[in-house]
C-alpha positions as CSV (number, residue, x, y, z in Angstrom):
1,M,81.3,76.1,145.6
2,K,83.9,78.8,145.1
3,K,85.5,76.7,142.4
4,A,82.2,76.4,140.5
5,L,81.5,80.1,140.8
6,C,85.0,80.9,139.4
7,I,84.4,78.6,136.4
8,V,81.0,80.2,135.7
9,I,82.4,83.7,135.9
10,T,85.4,82.8,133.7
11,A,83.0,81.2,131.1
12,I,80.8,84.3,131.1
13,I,83.8,86.6,130.6
14,L,85.2,84.5,127.8
15,L,81.9,84.3,126.0
16,S,81.4,88.1,126.2
17,L,84.9,88.7,125.0
18,S,84.6,86.3,122.1
19,G,81.9,88.5,120.5
20,C,84.3,91.5,120.8
21,S,87.0,89.7,118.9
22,D,84.7,89.4,115.9
23,L,84.0,93.1,116.0
24,F,87.6,94.1,116.5
25,G,88.7,91.6,113.9
26,A,86.3,93.0,111.3
27,V,87.4,96.6,112.1
28,F,91.0,95.6,111.9
29,L,90.5,93.7,108.6
30,S,88.6,96.7,107.1
31,A,91.4,99.0,108.1
32,V,94.1,96.7,106.5
33,V,92.1,96.4,103.3
34,A,91.5,100.2,103.1
35,Q,95.2,100.9,103.6
36,G,96.2,98.3,101.0
37,D,94.0,99.7,98.2
38,D,96.4,101.3,95.8
39,R,94.2,100.9,92.7
40,A,94.2,103.8,90.2
41,K,90.8,104.9,89.2
42,K,89.5,103.7,85.8
43,Q,89.1,107.3,84.5
44,D,92.6,108.2,85.6
45,I,94.0,105.2,83.7
46,F,92.1,106.2,80.6
47,S,93.3,109.8,80.9
48,F,96.9,108.7,81.4
49,V,96.9,106.4,78.4
50,I,95.2,108.9,76.1
51,A,97.6,111.7,77.2
52,H,100.7,109.5,76.8
53,E,99.7,107.3,73.9
54,E,102.5,108.3,71.5
55,E,105.1,108.1,74.3
56,L,103.8,104.6,75.3
57,L,103.9,103.3,71.8
58,Q,107.4,104.6,71.2
59,A,108.7,103.0,74.4
60,I,107.0,99.7,73.5
61,E,108.5,99.8,70.0
62,E,112.0,100.5,71.5
63,N,111.4,97.8,74.1
64,D,112.2,100.3,77.0
65,V,109.1,100.8,79.1
66,S,110.8,100.9,82.5
67,H,110.6,104.7,82.9
68,F,106.8,104.3,83.2
69,E,107.2,102.2,86.4
70,N,106.2,104.2,89.5
71,S,104.9,107.1,87.3
72,G,102.0,107.9,89.6
73,I,99.4,105.7,87.8
74,V,101.6,102.8,86.7
75,I,103.2,100.7,89.5
76,S,105.0,98.2,87.5
77,V,105.4,97.0,83.9
78,S,105.9,93.5,82.5
79,V,106.4,92.4,79.0
80,N,105.4,89.1,77.5
81,T,105.2,87.8,73.9
82,S,101.7,89.1,73.2
83,A,101.2,92.1,75.4
84,V,102.8,94.7,77.7
85,D,101.1,94.9,81.1
86,F,101.0,98.2,83.0
87,Y,99.9,97.3,86.5
88,C,98.1,100.1,88.2
89,G,97.3,98.7,91.7
90,G,95.2,96.3,93.6
91,V,93.3,95.6,96.8
92,G,92.6,92.6,98.9
93,I,94.3,89.5,100.0
94,T,94.2,86.4,97.8
95,P,91.8,84.7,97.3
96,S,89.7,87.8,97.5
97,S,91.6,90.4,95.5
98,T,91.2,92.8,92.6
99,Y,93.9,94.2,90.3
100,V,93.6,97.0,87.7
101,G,95.8,98.3,84.9
102,F,96.1,98.5,81.2
103,F,97.9,96.6,78.5
104,C,99.0,97.1,75.0
105,S,98.5,94.5,72.4
106,P,100.4,95.3,69.1
107,Q,98.0,92.9,67.4
108,D,95.1,94.9,68.9
109,D,93.8,91.7,70.7
110,M,91.7,92.3,73.7
111,T,92.6,88.9,75.1
112,A,96.3,89.2,74.7
113,F,96.8,89.9,78.4
114,Y,94.6,87.0,79.5
115,P,94.4,84.6,76.5
116,S,92.6,81.8,78.4
117,V,89.4,83.9,78.5
118,S,89.1,84.4,74.8
119,E,86.2,81.9,74.4
120,G,84.1,83.2,77.3
121,L,84.1,87.0,76.9
122,I,80.7,88.5,76.7
123,P,79.7,92.1,76.0
124,F,79.3,94.0,79.3
125,G,78.9,97.7,79.7
126,D,81.5,99.4,77.5
127,G,83.7,96.4,77.4
128,F,83.8,92.6,77.7
129,L,83.5,90.4,80.8
130,W,84.6,86.8,81.5
131,K,83.3,85.0,84.6
132,E,84.6,81.7,85.8
133,E,81.9,79.1,85.6
134,G,81.0,77.9,89.1
135,G,83.5,80.4,90.7
136,D,84.0,84.1,91.5
137,N,87.0,84.8,89.3
138,R,86.4,87.4,86.6
139,F,88.2,89.5,84.0
140,Y,86.9,92.7,82.5
141,T,88.5,94.5,79.6
142,E,87.6,97.7,77.7
143,K,89.3,99.4,74.8
144,I,90.9,102.7,75.7
145,C,92.4,103.7,72.3
146,N,94.5,102.3,69.5
147,C,95.8,99.0,70.9
148,F,95.5,99.8,74.6
149,Y,93.0,98.1,76.8
150,Y,91.9,98.7,80.4
151,Y,91.6,95.6,82.6
152,E,90.2,94.6,85.9
153,E,90.7,91.1,87.3
154,S,89.2,89.7,90.5
155,Y,89.8,86.4,92.3
């Protein structure tokens, strides 16, 4: 009888604590995500690019954009054959994450940063949106000025 009572009490305690773990887990995950959000605001990115347009273009022309890394808005810079990517932060853990930034396309091509979306871009707000068919991946781009484009990509 004592053994059966101990098993029942243990089961009740475990069941009641299992509900708490969901609550504490959700609170912990929310705190981690909130702390990991280093995205610059869209308006701040636009303001930065407009204020530094000539300096950015000159640095790109001279192939020396490294001094923009860790500049407050820009976290890192990467150069490929068709665009220069100025990464401005992100939030989330893959496969549920969002990244923002801006890129420069010397050819003024809004798909230079993400060429695989060129066929599926549709007008959306002030820019263009691509959404993965049957999935939740998306890419949004909007012209800032000259050959600079804001981007937001989510997975």
